[in-house]
C-alpha positions as CSV (number, residue, x, y, z in Angstrom):
1,M,-0.3,-0.3,0.2
2,R,2.8,1.8,0.8
3,Q,4.4,1.4,-2.5
4,L,1.5,2.9,-4.3
5,I,1.0,6.2,-2.4
6,I,4.4,6.9,-3.4
7,L,3.3,5.9,-6.8
8,V,0.7,8.1,-7.1
9,M,2.6,10.8,-5.3
10,S,5.7,10.4,-7.9
11,L,3.2,11.1,-10.7
12,I,1.3,13.7,-9.0
13,L,5.0,15.7,-8.3
14,A,6.1,14.8,-11.9
15,T,2.8,15.9,-13.5
16,T,2.8,19.1,-11.4
17,I,6.6,19.7,-13.2
18,Q,5.7,19.0,-16.9
19,A,3.0,21.6,-16.8
20,D,5.6,24.1,-16.0
21,V,7.4,23.2,-19.1
22,E,8.1,25.3,-22.1
23,L,8.3,24.5,-24.8
24,K,9.9,26.7,-27.9
25,G,10.7,26.7,-31.2
26,L,7.5,23.8,-32.9
27,L,6.6,24.0,-35.8
28,L,3.4,22.1,-36.1
29,N,2.0,20.9,-39.4
30,Q,-1.8,20.5,-39.8
31,T,-1.3,20.6,-44.1
32,R,-3.3,17.5,-45.7
33,T,-1.9,17.9,-48.9
34,F,0.5,16.8,-51.2
35,A,0.8,20.5,-51.9
36,G,0.4,21.3,-48.6
37,Q,3.5,18.9,-47.5
38,A,5.1,20.8,-50.4
39,F,4.8,24.0,-48.8
40,Y,5.5,22.5,-45.0
41,V,9.0,21.5,-46.1
42,A,9.9,24.8,-48.0
43,F,8.6,26.9,-45.6
44,V,10.3,24.7,-42.1
45,D,13.7,24.5,-44.3
46,N,13.6,28.4,-44.9
47,W,12.1,29.0,-41.8
48,Q,15.1,27.1,-39.3
49,V,17.5,29.2,-41.0
50,L,16.0,32.2,-40.1
51,D,14.9,31.0,-36.5
52,S,18.3,28.9,-36.1
53,Q,17.6,29.6,-32.4
54,G,14.3,28.3,-32.0
55,Q,12.5,31.0,-30.6
56,Y,9.8,31.0,-31.8
57,N,6.3,28.7,-32.0
58,L,4.2,28.2,-35.4
59,V,1.2,26.6,-36.5
60,I,0.9,25.7,-39.7
61,V,-3.1,24.6,-41.4
62,E,-4.1,24.1,-44.2
63,R,-8.0,23.8,-45.2
64,P,-8.4,21.9,-48.5
65,S,-11.2,22.7,-51.2
66,A,-11.2,20.7,-54.6
67,R,-12.9,23.9,-56.0
68,S,-10.1,26.3,-55.1
69,G,-6.5,24.6,-54.5
70,S,-5.9,24.8,-50.2
71,Q,-5.7,27.7,-48.2
72,I,-2.2,27.7,-46.0
73,S,-2.5,30.1,-42.8
74,I,0.0,30.1,-40.7
75,K,-0.8,31.5,-36.5
76,Y,1.5,33.4,-33.8
77,G,0.1,32.2,-30.4
78,E,-3.4,33.0,-30.9
79,Q,-3.1,35.0,-34.2
80,V,-3.6,34.2,-38.3
81,I,-0.2,36.2,-39.3
82,Y,0.0,35.1,-42.6
83,Q,-2.1,33.9,-45.5
84,Q,-2.3,31.9,-48.3
85,V,-4.3,30.1,-51.4
86,L,-2.5,27.2,-53.0
87,H,-3.4,25.2,-56.2
88,F,-2.6,22.1,-56.8
89,N,0.5,22.2,-57.9
90,A,3.6,20.7,-55.6
91,Q,6.9,22.9,-57.3
92,K,4.6,26.0,-57.1
93,A,3.8,25.0,-53.7
94,Q,7.2,25.2,-52.8
95,R,7.9,27.9,-54.0
96,A,5.6,29.6,-52.3
97,G,6.7,27.8,-48.5
98,Q,10.2,29.3,-49.8
99,S,9.1,33.4,-49.9
100,A,6.9,32.8,-46.8
101,A,9.2,32.0,-44.3
102,T,10.8,34.6,-44.7
103,V,7.6,36.9,-44.8
104,V,6.7,34.9,-41.8
105,F,10.2,36.2,-40.3
106,D,9.4,40.1,-40.8
107,R,5.2,40.0,-38.7
108,V,6.6,38.0,-36.3
109,M,9.2,40.3,-35.3
110,N,7.2,43.4,-35.8
111,E,4.8,41.5,-33.4
112,Q,7.3,41.3,-30.9
113,V,8.3,44.7,-31.6
114,E,4.8,46.1,-30.7
115,Q,4.6,43.8,-27.9
116,L,7.0,45.1,-26.3
117,F,6.6,49.3,-26.8
118,S,2.6,48.8,-26.6
119,T,1.2,50.3,-22.8
120,N,-0.7,47.5,-21.1
121,P,-4.4,48.6,-20.4
122,D,-4.7,47.2,-17.4
123,M,-1.8,49.5,-15.8
124,A,-4.4,53.0,-17.1
125,Q,-6.5,51.8,-14.2
126,D,-3.6,52.4,-11.3
127,E,-2.2,55.6,-12.1
128,I,-2.4,58.6,-10.5
129,K,-4.5,61.3,-11.7
130,L,-2.9,64.7,-10.7
131,N,-5.9,67.6,-11.9
């Protein structure tokens, strides 16, 4: 019985420790078609050159459509920072992925700068007003 309690306590402790770990540099692939995969592979190859330290997490999402090709979206945090429609052509998708890496990196950098210089609306209520 004592061993069971120790096992349960160690599992609880391990679970709480893992919840505090922050992963960086994740590029989540949610593409479904061959063109989406070509886009993703080309994007990742160029992205790893730009973000060599692996600091930013991105999600690459594809929404395929039989009529118009696929819509590719790249999310940084909860915000969509890039969208493009891909037609079912792997070579064009690959070129789009290569150029998208630079555009997305620039937008992530702009987002970081905006977060640094934005005023926090929560602190506005705590200010002392002198009349």
